TIGULUM-512605 format. One record per residue: x, y, z of N, C-alpha, C in turn. Coordinates in steps of 0.02 Angstrom, whole numbers, padded with zeros to 5 digits, always signed. Each point is the difference from the previous one (the first is absolute). Layout:
REM residues N
XYZXYZXYZ
...
REM end
This chain:
REM residues 281
-02165+01589+00785+00012-00059-00041+00074-00011-00013
+00038+00054-00012+00071-00007-00016+00040-00032+00056
-00012+00020+00065+00037-00034+00053-00014-00075+00002
-00063-00019-00014-00018-00071+00002+00035-00037-00057
+00001+00031-00061+00033-00031-00057+00075-00007+00012
+00029+00053+00030+00072-00003+00015+00015-00055+00049
-00043-00008+00051+00009-00053+00050-00006-00068-00033
-00048-00006-00047-00008-00065-00034+00062-00017-00041
+00029+00050-00034+00060-00011-00040+00058-00021+00044
+00007+00032+00059+00053-00017+00046-00009-00071+00026
-00063-00019+00012-00015-00067+00025+00018-00052-00053
-00015+00016-00064+00017-00046-00054+00076-00010-00004
+00038+00055+00008+00072-00006-00002+00026-00043+00057
-00028+00010+00059+00020-00041+00058-00014-00073-00014
-00059-00014-00029-00018-00068-00016+00048-00030-00051
+00021+00041-00051+00047-00024-00050+00066-00019+00032
+00024+00044+00045+00063-00014+00034-00006-00062+00044
-00058-00010+00029-00009-00057+00044+00003-00066-00037
-00011+00002-00066+00004-00061-00040+00072-00019-00015
+00048+00043+00012+00070-00014-00013+00030-00043+00056
+00043-00046-00019+00034-00041+00049+00067+00033+00018
-00003+00046+00048+00061+00037+00020+00031-00030+00063
-00024-00057+00022+00025-00031+00061+00074-00018-00007
+00042+00023+00047+00072-00014+00001+00034+00019-00066
-00022+00054-00030+00026+00018-00066+00075+00013+00001
+00024+00035+00052+00071+00014+00006+00042-00064+00004
-00023-00047+00042+00034-00064+00005-00002-00039-00065
-00055+00005-00035-00006-00037-00064+00050+00027-00051
+00008+00066-00002+00049+00029-00047+00071-00020+00021
+00011-00005+00066+00064-00024+00024+00014-00072-00022
-00052-00042+00003+00006-00069-00023+00016-00003-00074
-00032+00044-00039+00015+00004-00072+00075+00012-00012
+00029+00046+00040+00071+00016-00007+00044-00058+00022
-00018-00032+00056+00040-00057+00026+00000-00057-00050
-00058-00016-00027-00005-00055-00049+00041+00016-00062
-00005+00062-00025+00039+00020-00059+00075-00002+00014
+00020+00023+00059+00071+00000+00018+00028-00070+00007
-00040-00045+00030+00022-00070+00008+00010-00033-00068
-00050+00007-00044+00005-00030-00066+00058+00031-00039
+00008+00066+00004+00053+00034-00037+00069-00022+00019
+00013-00007+00065+00067-00018+00022+00017-00073-00016
-00051-00042-00007+00011-00070-00017+00018-00009-00074
-00032+00038-00043+00009-00010-00072+00056+00043-00030
+00018+00055+00033+00048+00047-00030+00068-00030-00015
+00030-00042+00043+00067-00027-00017+00001-00040-00065
-00048-00045-00008-00002-00042-00060-00011+00042-00062
-00046+00047+00004-00018+00040-00059+00057+00048-00019
+00035+00026+00050+00058+00043-00014+00052-00038-00041
+00014-00062+00021+00050-00040-00035-00023-00018-00070
-00063-00019-00008-00025-00020-00066-00004+00059-00048
-00025+00057+00024-00005+00059-00043+00069+00022-00024
+00048-00002+00045+00069+00018-00020+00025-00049-00053
-00013-00064+00011+00023-00051-00047-00031+00007-00069
-00065+00014-00003-00035+00008-00064+00028+00059-00039
+00011+00056+00034+00024+00060-00034+00072-00009-00023
+00042-00030+00043+00069-00010-00020+00005-00051-00057
-00043-00050+00000+00000-00049-00054-00023+00031-00066
-00052+00042+00004-00027+00033-00060+00050+00049-00030
+00040+00032+00042+00048+00049-00024+00066-00031-00022
+00010-00064+00017+00063-00032-00016+00055+00013+00051
-00017+00034+00053+00049+00017+00051+00021-00061+00040
-00046-00048+00009+00013-00061+00037-00052-00052-00020
+00013-00064+00014-00051-00050-00011-00047-00002+00060
-00060-00026-00011-00049-00003+00054+00026-00041+00059
+00029-00059-00015+00025-00043+00053+00056+00032+00039
+00047+00031-00034+00056+00033+00034-00023+00058+00043
-00048+00038-00025-00027+00056+00037-00035-00023+00064
-00039-00055-00006-00034-00027+00059+00051-00024+00051
+00055-00029-00022+00051-00024+00046+00033+00059+00037
+00010+00055-00035+00028+00060+00032-00047+00024+00056
-00064+00004-00017-00049+00024+00050-00004-00047+00059
+00000-00066-00012-00003-00049+00054+00061+00006+00044
+00058+00011-00030+00062+00008+00038-00005+00062+00046
-00029+00053-00026-00008+00060+00041-00048-00012+00059
-00055-00036-00014-00049-00013+00053+00032-00042+00056
+00042-00048-00019+00029-00046+00050+00059+00031+00036
+00046+00030-00039+00063+00023+00029+00002+00075+00016
-00041+00038-00034-00002+00073+00014-00072+00024+00003
-00039-00028+00047-00071+00017+00003-00014+00074+00012
+00044+00032+00039-00011+00072+00013+00007+00040-00065
+00046-00022-00043+00010+00035-00065-00062-00010-00045
-00028-00061+00002-00057-00015-00043-00064+00034+00025
-00015-00008+00065-00064+00023+00026-00003+00075+00011
+00056+00034+00001+00000+00072+00005+00019+00034-00066
-00005-00038-00053+00017+00028-00066-00060+00035-00031
+00013+00042-00049-00053+00035-00035-00046-00048-00038
+00026-00052-00036-00045-00046-00034-00050-00034+00047
+00024-00023+00058-00046-00032+00048-00053+00049+00025
+00021+00061+00015-00047+00051+00023-00053+00015-00053
+00021+00002-00063-00048+00013-00054-00052-00056-00006
+00023-00063+00005-00046-00056-00006-00047-00003+00061
+00027+00009+00059-00042-00002+00060-00053+00055-00002
+00020+00060-00019-00048+00056-00005-00055-00015-00050
+00019-00031-00056-00048-00017-00052-00054-00047+00026
+00019-00054+00033-00050-00050+00020-00036+00020+00065
+00034+00035+00044-00034+00026+00059-00055+00049-00021
+00017+00045-00046-00049+00049-00023-00058-00032-00037
+00014-00051-00040-00054-00034-00037-00047-00038+00046
+00029-00039+00045-00042-00038+00048-00040+00047+00045
+00032+00053+00023-00034+00046+00045-00059+00033-00035
+00009+00018-00063-00055+00031-00038-00058-00049-00007
+00015-00062-00019-00053-00050-00007-00037-00012+00066
+00039-00004+00055-00031-00011+00065-00043+00059+00021
+00026+00060-00012-00038+00060+00020-00066+00006-00039
+00001-00019-00063-00062+00001-00039-00051-00048+00029
+00022-00060+00021-00045-00047+00032-00029+00028+00064
+00042+00035+00039-00024+00030+00062-00049+00056-00013
+00014+00041-00050-00046+00054-00018-00067-00029-00022
+00002-00051-00042-00062-00030-00025-00040-00032+00057
+00034-00034+00046-00036-00031+00056-00028+00052+00046
+00033+00057+00004-00025+00055+00043-00062+00032-00031
+00005+00018-00063-00056+00035-00033-00061-00045-00007
+00010-00064-00014-00057-00045-00013-00019-00040+00062
+00029+00017+00058-00018-00031+00064+00007-00076-00004
+00059-00022-00021+00014-00072-00004+00055-00018+00050
+00009-00065+00014+00052-00020+00047+00069+00025-00020
+00044+00011+00048+00066+00026-00013+00042-00048-00043
-00016-00064+00001+00038-00049-00038-00020-00003-00074
-00049+00041-00020-00025-00001-00069+00055+00020-00050
+00003-00036-00056+00044+00018-00056-00043+00014-00061
+00025+00042-00044-00039+00021-00059+00038-00017-00063
-00035+00006-00058+00032-00015-00064-00026+00046-00055
-00023+00059+00019-00032+00044-00049+00048+00050-00032
-00030+00044-00039+00037+00051-00037+00040+00046+00046
-00028+00024+00056+00039+00045+00043+00066-00031+00023
-00003-00064+00017+00062-00033+00023+00050-00006-00057
-00024-00017-00059+00046-00006-00057+00032+00067-00016
-00040+00054-00002+00027+00066-00017+00049+00024+00052
-00017-00010+00064+00044+00025+00054+00065-00039+00002
-00003-00067-00002+00061-00040+00004+00042+00009-00063
-00033+00007-00058+00037+00011-00062+00037+00066+00002
-00033+00052+00024+00032+00066+00004+00060-00001+00046
-00009-00029+00060+00055-00004+00047+00057-00042-00027
-00017-00059-00026+00051-00045-00026+00037+00030-00059
-00037+00031-00045+00031+00029-00060+00049+00056+00019
-00022+00044+00044+00044+00055+00020+00064-00025+00032
-00007-00047+00047+00058-00027+00035+00043-00044-00046
-00034-00041-00042+00037-00047-00042+00037+00036-00057
-00030+00051-00028+00034+00037-00053+00062+00035+00027
-00006+00027+00060+00059+00031+00030+00053-00053+00014
-00022-00058+00027+00047-00055+00013+00034-00023-00064
-00040-00011-00053+00028-00023-00063+00049+00051-00029
-00017+00063+00006+00044+00053-00024+00068-00005+00035
-00001-00006+00067+00062-00003+00037+00038-00066-00012
-00036-00057-00002+00032-00064-00012+00033-00002-00069
-00036+00026-00050+00027-00001-00068+00063+00042-00004
+00002+00056+00035+00058+00042-00001+00058-00029+00041
-00018-00035+00056+00052-00029+00043+00032-00062-00031
-00043-00044-00028+00024-00065-00023+00001-00008-00076
-00022+00050-00037+00002-00004-00073+00068+00020-00026
+00005+00005-00067+00064+00017-00031+00004+00073-00019
-00058+00034-00005+00000+00069-00022+00025+00046+00055
+00018+00060-00020+00024+00049+00048-00056+00018+00049
+00019+00007+00063-00050+00014+00051-00033+00068-00010
+00033+00044-00040-00028+00066-00010-00056+00000-00052
-00006-00055-00040-00051-00001-00051-00067-00022+00029
-00053+00039-00009-00065-00018+00027-00031-00059-00036
-00043-00036+00033-00036-00055-00031-00050+00028-00050
-00001-00025-00063-00044+00029-00051-00074-00015+00013
-00043+00042-00028-00072-00007+00011-00028-00067-00024
+00022-00027-00058-00025-00066-00020+00014-00055+00052
+00058+00005+00033+00015-00049+00053-00048+00008+00058
-00013+00062+00020-00048+00013+00054-00069-00027-00019
-00020+00011-00063-00066-00024-00023-00005-00075+00004
+00052-00035-00022+00000-00073+00002-00001-00025+00073
+00039+00033+00043+00000-00019+00071-00069+00012+00032
-00034+00053-00023-00066+00015+00027-00050-00055-00017
-00001-00020-00063-00046-00054-00021+00017-00064+00037
+00064-00016+00006+00023-00059+00037-00026+00000+00072
+00005+00058+00033-00020+00002+00071-00076-00001+00008
-00037+00029-00047-00073-00003+00004-00024-00073-00006
+00031-00038-00045-00018-00071-00007+00015-00037+00065
+00058+00013+00030+00019-00035+00061-00046+00018+00058
-00016+00064+00007-00043+00021+00055-00069-00030-00006
-00028+00001-00061-00067-00029-00010+00001-00074+00017
+00052-00035-00020+00005-00072+00013+00014-00015+00073
+00028+00048+00037+00020-00012+00069-00054+00019+00051
-00037+00054-00013-00046+00024+00050-00074-00008-00020
-00014-00003-00064-00070-00003-00022-00022-00070-00022
+00043-00035-00035-00019-00067-00025-00009-00052+00055
+00045-00004+00051-00008-00053+00050-00068-00002+00034
-00027+00056+00025-00067-00004+00030-00055-00019-00049
+00011+00017-00065-00050-00018-00050+00003-00074-00019
+00061-00028+00000+00008-00070-00019-00012-00048+00057
+00007+00024+00062-00007-00044+00058-00067-00037+00003
-00057+00034-00014-00064-00037+00002-00002-00058-00049
+00029+00008-00060+00001-00055-00048+00043-00058+00025
+00057+00016+00032+00042-00052+00028-00035-00035+00058
-00039+00039+00038-00035-00029+00058-00052-00051-00020
-00027+00007-00061-00051-00048-00023+00028-00071-00004
+00066-00005-00009+00032-00065-00005+00025-00024+00068
-00015+00039+00052+00019-00019+00068-00063-00003+00042
+00006-00022+00062-00057+00003+00045-00013+00072+00018
-00058+00015+00026-00022+00070+00007+00019+00032+00066
+00043-00032+00040+00016+00031+00065+00048+00058-00009
+00007+00040+00053+00039+00062-00004+00073-00014-00014
+00028-00054+00029+00070-00015-00009+00017-00012-00073
-00044-00036-00035+00012-00013-00071-00009+00062-00043
-00045+00045+00022-00008+00063-00036+00064+00041+00005
+00030+00001+00060+00063+00036+00008+00056-00033-00040
-00002-00067-00005+00049-00035-00040-00007+00018-00074
-00062+00006-00023-00012+00019-00069+00028+00069-00015
-00009+00047+00047+00027+00067-00009+00076-00003-00003
+00030-00041+00044+00073-00005+00001+00027-00030-00065
-00034-00051-00026+00021-00030-00063-00003+00051-00057
-00056+00036-00003-00008+00052-00052+00053+00055+00008
+00017+00015+00063+00049+00052+00014+00070-00019-00026
+00014-00065-00001+00064-00024-00025+00000-00005-00077
-00055-00026-00028+00000-00018-00071-00006+00061-00045
-00047+00045+00013-00014+00054-00047+00058+00049-00011
+00035+00022+00052+00056+00046-00013+00056-00033-00040
+00011-00065+00012+00053-00035-00037-00020-00009-00073
-00062-00019-00012-00022-00014-00068+00003+00061-00045
-00014+00059+00027-00001+00060-00041+00070+00020-00024
+00052-00028+00032+00068+00017-00021+00016-00026-00070
-00037-00050-00024+00009-00025-00068-00012+00057-00050
-00047+00043+00016-00017+00056-00044+00042+00062+00016
+00013+00012+00064+00033+00063+00019+00076-00001-00008
+00031-00058+00001+00073-00003-00005+00026+00030-00065
-00029-00015-00059+00025+00033-00062-00004+00076+00004
-00051+00027+00032-00005+00072+00008+00058+00026+00042
+00016-00036+00053+00055+00019+00044+00066-00001-00038
+00012-00053-00037+00064-00007-00036+00007+00052-00056
-00055+00014-00034+00002+00051-00053+00015+00068+00029
-00030+00016+00058+00014+00064+00032+00072+00006+00020
+00029-00054+00027+00071+00002+00018+00045+00008-00062
-00018-00034-00055+00040+00004-00060-00001+00069-00031
-00057+00033+00004-00006+00068-00026+00047+00048+00038
+00009-00015+00064+00045+00042+00041+00073-00018-00013
+00016-00065-00001+00069-00022-00004+00032+00009-00069
-00041-00006-00054+00028+00001-00068-00037+00051-00042
+00032+00053-00018-00029+00051-00043+00017-00014-00074
-00046+00020-00044+00013-00006-00071-00001-00070-00026
-00036-00045+00033-00004-00070-00021-00067-00012-00035
+00000-00039-00055-00061-00014-00036-00047-00045+00039
-00065+00002-00020-00050-00038+00037+00009-00075-00008
+00025-00022-00059+00011-00071-00010+00052-00026+00050
+00053+00039+00010+00052-00021+00047-00026+00003+00072
-00043+00050+00014-00027+00005+00068-00045-00060+00015
-00043-00018-00048-00045-00057+00010+00040-00064+00009
+00055-00007-00038+00043-00058+00008+00031-00003+00070
+00020+00058+00025+00031+00003+00067-00052-00018+00053
-00060+00027-00007-00053-00015+00048-00017-00075-00001
-00005-00028-00061-00015-00071-00006+00055-00043+00029
+00062+00021-00006+00056-00038+00028-00002-00003+00076
-00018+00057+00031+00001+00005+00073-00067-00017+00033
-00053-00010-00042-00067-00007+00028-00006-00059+00048
+00026-00059-00019-00010-00060+00041+00028+00006+00070
+00064+00015+00005+00032+00003+00066-00025+00060+00040
-00014+00056-00036-00025+00059+00035-00071-00011+00026
-00041-00036-00039-00068-00015+00022+00001-00043+00063
+00043-00050+00001+00006-00042+00059+00025+00041+00060
+00048+00045-00013+00026+00041+00053-00053+00048+00027
-00040+00028-00045-00053+00046+00022-00056-00038+00037
-00013-00061-00022-00047-00041+00039+00029-00013+00069
+00067-00011+00002+00034-00011+00064-00003+00060+00046
-00005+00060-00028-00005+00059+00042-00072+00018+00015
-00045-00016-00046-00070+00017+00011-00032-00046+00051
+00019-00064+00000-00028-00047+00050+00016+00024+00071
+00063+00019+00015+00012+00030+00066-00037+00067+00009
+00002+00042-00051-00026+00068+00007-00075+00002+00012
-00038-00032-00045-00073+00003+00006-00032-00067+00016
+00041-00054-00001-00025-00065+00021+00012-00008+00074
+00063-00012+00019+00017-00006+00071-00016+00065+00037
+00023+00056-00028-00013+00064+00032-00074+00014+00006
-00038-00015-00052-00072+00012+00002-00035-00043+00052
+00021-00063+00005-00030-00045+00050+00019+00022+00070
+00064+00017+00011+00023+00023+00066-00037+00064+00019
-00005+00046-00046-00036+00062+00013-00073-00015+00019
-00032-00044-00038-00070-00017+00013-00009-00035+00067
+00045-00048+00015-00005-00038+00063+00013+00044+00061
+00053+00040-00003+00017+00044+00056-00055+00051+00012
-00024+00030-00054-00054+00049+00007-00063-00032+00027
-00020-00058-00029-00061-00033+00022+00004-00022+00072
+00059-00027+00020+00007-00023+00069-00003+00057+00050
+00036+00055-00014+00001+00056+00047-00067+00037+00000
-00032+00006-00058-00065+00032-00003-00051-00040+00040
+00004-00066-00004-00046-00042+00038+00007+00010+00075
+00061+00016+00023+00012+00009+00072-00027+00067+00026
+00004+00052-00042-00022+00066+00023-00073+00014-00018
-00030-00043-00042-00068+00014-00023-00051-00007+00058
REM end
């Protein structure tokens, strides 16, 4: 009886594996990386300039407009200096890693649940994985950017309250960028015709709107975190006044960086991945 039972268990395992969609899995993971790399290299220049501008403006080191002009001048007249700089590398690594994690989760889910390679997900595993990757990379980036472009000494570490505020900020952005668009797209589709093209348009619209809208809430968290680093021994009333003073222009600037990062970048990542996956499927 035992040999028969063992054989039955082995057969069940083989059947379970046969339900997985492992077709062209190596190529699919390669497509995930190509899509992430394409989106990352497109959005990194704009975000590098805006992040530098926001931090320099918050610290009083430079105005946002002047800082953006400096970055634009480097891109045009000294591109090798800009694109091979540490700030650009930090931003590119951040978004490449975030997109790649999101793509890989979709590939894992489509493999385990035997779904088409073009499948995208919006569940808890994707949120946790992308949040973890983004938080780790973004906190390191923010630490380095704050030290490079802030007013405090580079030897002083970023305080824990600043890290905590940046963590909440990034969780809000990740949820609005990777989880909300697939959830909102069906509602948007109800106001459009039901063909596939309009469904994809609804996803694209949601991909642009939700990451930008959440900046209204997350920008004060970002500014407060920067102020805690740049100014020690300041009362909360003065801090709130400083955040309120910079909130408007900083919110617009962060929307300006989020639309490329998770709007344009998210759509490019989705289109490139979907197109290449459709060819190898």
